[in-house]
C-alpha positions in Angstrom: -10.2 -107.5 -3.2 -6.5 -106.7 -3.3 -3.8 -109.3 -2.6 -0.2 -108.5 -2.8 3.2 -109.5 -1.5 5.6 -107.3 0.6 8.5 -108.2 -1.6 6.8 -106.4 -4.5 6.6 -103.1 -2.6 9.4 -100.6 -2.7 11.0 -99.1 0.5 11.0 -95.3 1.1 12.9 -93.6 3.8 10.7 -92.6 6.8 10.0 -88.9 6.3 10.3 -87.8 9.9 13.2 -85.2 10.3 16.1 -86.9 12.1 15.1 -90.4 11.3 18.1 -92.8 10.8 18.0 -96.3 9.4 14.2 -96.4 9.1 12.2 -97.3 6.0 8.5 -97.7 5.2 6.6 -99.8 2.7 3.0 -98.7 1.8 1.1 -102.0 1.6 -2.4 -100.6 1.3 -3.1 -96.9 0.8 -4.5 -94.2 -1.4 -3.3 -95.6 -4.7 -5.2 -98.8 -3.9 -8.4 -97.0 -3.1 -8.4 -97.9 0.6 -11.2 -95.7 2.2 -10.5 -95.9 6.0 -7.1 -97.1 7.1 -3.8 -97.4 5.4 -1.4 -100.3 6.2 2.4 -99.9 6.2 5.4 -102.1 7.1 8.0 -100.1 8.9 11.6 -101.4 9.3 14.1 -99.8 11.7 17.6 -101.2 11.3 19.9 -101.8 14.4 20.8 -98.6 15.9 18.1 -96.8 13.9 15.6 -94.3 15.2 12.4 -92.4 14.3 12.6 -89.5 16.7 9.8 -87.9 18.6 7.2 -86.2 16.5 3.4 -86.0 16.3 0.7 -85.8 13.6 -3.1 -86.0 13.3 -3.3 -89.6 12.3 -4.0 -92.4 14.7 -1.5 -95.4 14.8 -2.2 -99.0 15.4 1.1 -100.9 15.5 2.0 -104.6 15.7 5.6 -105.7 16.2 6.4 -108.4 13.7 10.0 -109.0 14.6 12.9 -107.5 16.5 13.2 -105.5 19.7 13.0 -101.8 20.3 11.3 -99.1 22.3 8.3 -96.8 21.7 9.5 -93.3 22.7 7.5 -90.6 24.7 8.6 -87.2 26.0 8.8 -88.7 29.5 10.6 -92.0 28.6 10.3 -95.1 26.7 8.6 -98.5 26.7 10.4 -101.6 25.5 8.6 -103.7 22.8 9.3 -106.9 21.1 7.7 -109.4 18.7 4.0 -109.8 19.4 3.4 -106.4 21.2 0.8 -104.1 19.9 0.5 -100.4 20.4 -2.2 -97.8 20.0 -1.1 -94.2 19.5 -3.9 -91.6 19.6 -4.0 -88.5 17.3 -1.4 -85.8 18.1 0.4 -87.8 20.8 4.2 -87.2 20.7 5.9 -90.5 19.9 8.9 -92.2 18.3 10.5 -95.6 17.8 14.0 -96.9 18.1 15.7 -100.3 17.5 17.4 -101.6 20.6 18.3 -105.0 19.2 20.8 -106.6 16.8 18.2 -107.4 14.1 15.8 -105.2 12.2 12.8 -104.1 14.1 9.8 -104.6 11.8 6.2 -103.5 12.6 2.9 -103.2 10.8 1.5 -99.7 11.3 -2.1 -98.9 10.4 -3.2 -95.2 10.2 -6.5 -93.6 9.6 -6.9 -91.9 6.2 -5.5 -88.3 6.8 -8.0 -85.5 6.1 -7.2 -83.5 3.0 
């Protein structure tokens, strides 16, 4: 069993090219020996964005706080606290904050193949 607190986890800038005002905290991942899904907390500051991108991992997201939009090549869908999102592998997507407070969401991904 592993129990931790988010305040003990450092923030890293989101690695997607063109991201602005977005950070990630790896809550459970490779270094904790998690075998199937990694859990992250993503924060997008007001005016921040994670632009359109794609990758092999599946996303399962839960909006913890704030307001924003999930981006697609053909538009966007508004999201807010309590929404959940499933993003299949290789689907083009992004996220932006449309509110005046940080947009925070839990994002679980399958363990990437090595």
